[in-house]
PLY file of the C-alpha trace (Angstrom):
ply
format ascii 1.0
element vertex 165
property float x
property float y
property float z
element edge 164
property int vertex1
property int vertex2
end_header
149.67 133.52 34.34
149.12 134.14 37.75
152.07 136.66 38.27
150.97 138.30 35.41
147.02 138.69 36.58
148.28 139.64 40.17
150.74 142.43 39.10
148.36 143.93 36.68
145.69 144.22 39.66
148.17 145.26 41.70
148.90 148.27 39.20
145.25 148.75 38.87
144.34 149.22 42.35
147.65 151.63 42.64
145.84 153.45 39.58
142.30 153.75 41.30
144.18 154.97 44.34
146.27 157.66 42.72
143.53 158.84 40.67
141.50 159.48 43.65
144.14 162.34 45.17
143.47 165.86 44.48
146.95 166.63 43.42
146.04 165.08 40.09
143.82 167.88 39.08
146.14 170.72 40.17
147.48 172.84 37.35
151.33 172.32 36.76
153.14 174.94 37.72
156.38 176.12 35.09
159.59 174.18 36.43
162.18 175.60 34.20
160.74 179.18 35.72
161.16 178.40 39.18
164.46 177.19 38.54
166.01 180.00 37.01
164.45 182.28 39.48
166.07 180.06 42.30
169.27 180.32 40.22
169.06 183.82 39.75
168.31 184.70 43.47
171.23 182.57 44.28
173.36 184.26 42.34
172.19 187.68 43.57
172.78 187.00 47.20
176.27 185.71 46.27
177.40 188.36 44.10
174.82 191.71 44.80
174.19 191.62 48.18
175.48 194.94 49.50
173.67 195.21 53.05
172.12 192.69 55.42
168.67 194.16 54.75
169.17 193.52 51.15
170.31 190.01 51.43
168.01 188.95 53.80
165.17 190.24 51.41
166.73 188.29 48.54
167.06 185.14 51.22
162.93 185.01 51.81
162.25 185.28 48.08
164.50 182.26 47.83
162.59 180.64 50.51
159.07 181.40 48.94
160.71 180.06 45.39
162.05 176.93 47.08
158.52 175.86 48.49
156.92 176.73 45.35
159.29 174.49 43.72
159.15 171.65 45.92
155.28 172.04 45.69
155.72 171.99 41.72
157.97 168.92 41.63
155.79 167.02 44.10
153.08 167.49 41.38
155.29 166.76 38.76
156.47 163.49 40.25
152.97 162.43 40.88
151.58 162.75 37.48
154.58 161.44 36.17
153.88 158.43 38.51
150.59 158.13 37.39
151.50 158.00 33.84
153.97 155.46 34.05
151.72 153.61 36.01
149.26 153.59 33.41
151.85 152.76 30.88
152.51 149.57 33.07
148.87 148.59 32.85
148.67 148.72 29.56
152.12 146.37 29.12
150.80 143.88 31.76
147.45 143.86 29.67
149.30 143.40 26.39
151.67 140.79 28.14
148.30 139.20 29.68
146.80 138.82 26.41
149.57 137.38 24.50
150.12 134.64 27.33
146.05 134.23 26.87
146.72 133.57 23.03
149.53 131.62 23.51
147.78 129.57 25.76
144.72 129.12 23.37
147.00 128.08 20.50
149.32 125.58 22.68
145.72 123.87 23.41
144.84 123.82 19.54
147.80 121.88 19.15
147.06 119.43 21.86
143.73 118.63 20.55
145.47 118.00 17.45
147.59 115.71 18.91
144.90 113.95 20.73
142.92 113.74 17.68
145.95 112.11 15.95
146.59 110.03 18.75
143.15 108.82 18.91
143.05 107.80 15.27
146.32 105.86 15.37
145.54 103.93 18.53
141.86 103.58 18.42
141.50 105.22 21.66
138.11 106.91 22.36
136.85 109.71 24.38
134.80 108.65 27.53
131.61 110.16 25.87
132.23 107.85 23.13
132.51 104.27 24.88
130.05 102.03 25.42
128.56 101.95 28.62
129.70 99.37 31.03
126.99 96.69 32.04
126.06 97.15 35.34
126.71 94.08 37.73
124.75 93.33 40.38
126.00 94.97 43.67
127.09 92.44 46.17
125.85 92.76 49.29
127.76 94.84 52.24
127.95 92.10 54.47
126.52 87.88 54.88
125.32 86.79 58.02
126.30 83.09 58.10
125.42 80.72 60.87
126.73 77.68 62.36
123.50 76.05 60.76
124.06 77.13 57.42
127.43 76.11 57.37
126.44 72.35 58.97
124.00 72.20 55.94
126.21 73.35 53.17
128.82 70.45 54.67
126.09 68.05 54.58
125.07 68.62 51.14
128.73 68.58 50.00
129.17 65.29 51.90
125.77 63.82 50.04
126.80 64.99 46.57
130.54 63.40 47.28
128.92 59.93 48.24
126.58 60.31 45.20
129.31 61.01 43.00
131.79 58.18 44.23
128.56 55.56 44.14
0 1
1 2
2 3
3 4
4 5
5 6
6 7
7 8
8 9
9 10
10 11
11 12
12 13
13 14
14 15
15 16
16 17
17 18
18 19
19 20
20 21
21 22
22 23
23 24
24 25
25 26
26 27
27 28
28 29
29 30
30 31
31 32
32 33
33 34
34 35
35 36
36 37
37 38
38 39
39 40
40 41
41 42
42 43
43 44
44 45
45 46
46 47
47 48
48 49
49 50
50 51
51 52
52 53
53 54
54 55
55 56
56 57
57 58
58 59
59 60
60 61
61 62
62 63
63 64
64 65
65 66
66 67
67 68
68 69
69 70
70 71
71 72
72 73
73 74
74 75
75 76
76 77
77 78
78 79
79 80
80 81
81 82
82 83
83 84
84 85
85 86
86 87
87 88
88 89
89 90
90 91
91 92
92 93
93 94
94 95
95 96
96 97
97 98
98 99
99 100
100 101
101 102
102 103
103 104
104 105
105 106
106 107
107 108
108 109
109 110
110 111
111 112
112 113
113 114
114 115
115 116
116 117
117 118
118 119
119 120
120 121
121 122
122 123
123 124
124 125
125 126
126 127
127 128
128 129
129 130
130 131
131 132
132 133
133 134
134 135
135 136
136 137
137 138
138 139
139 140
140 141
141 142
142 143
143 144
144 145
145 146
146 147
147 148
148 149
149 150
150 151
151 152
152 153
153 154
154 155
155 156
156 157
157 158
158 159
159 160
160 161
161 162
162 163
163 164
């Protein structure tokens, strides 16, 4: 549960951070069209460039299309990452709830087992038990003087003499 909760919290924090970035609000460009344009220009450079000026012009177009394509791919990857993180959050949330349900089910079974154990053994919960009688608390320490010891010995000796008589 702890591992799932930590992972879920991490993914939620990651999603919150990603959603704050401005790239999520940009319109996606048509990747397929840009890839086709790039392929067409590369083909023209390889086959149709008759002069150096025409080839330089095609290379400039290719570099601008490459820049647009990189930007479009970056936005596409970013949005795909946001989607994947949101899916992970959903899956982890479901797994977390399933684990909670399993724990609740196991707790109910344990309660039933303890109830059966109480019936069979006569064992009671702490609340059901009678309160124990409170005994007088012993004092922390006693002070006994030599005079007291002598008095006790004298009483014992007197008692022993009386019993022997």
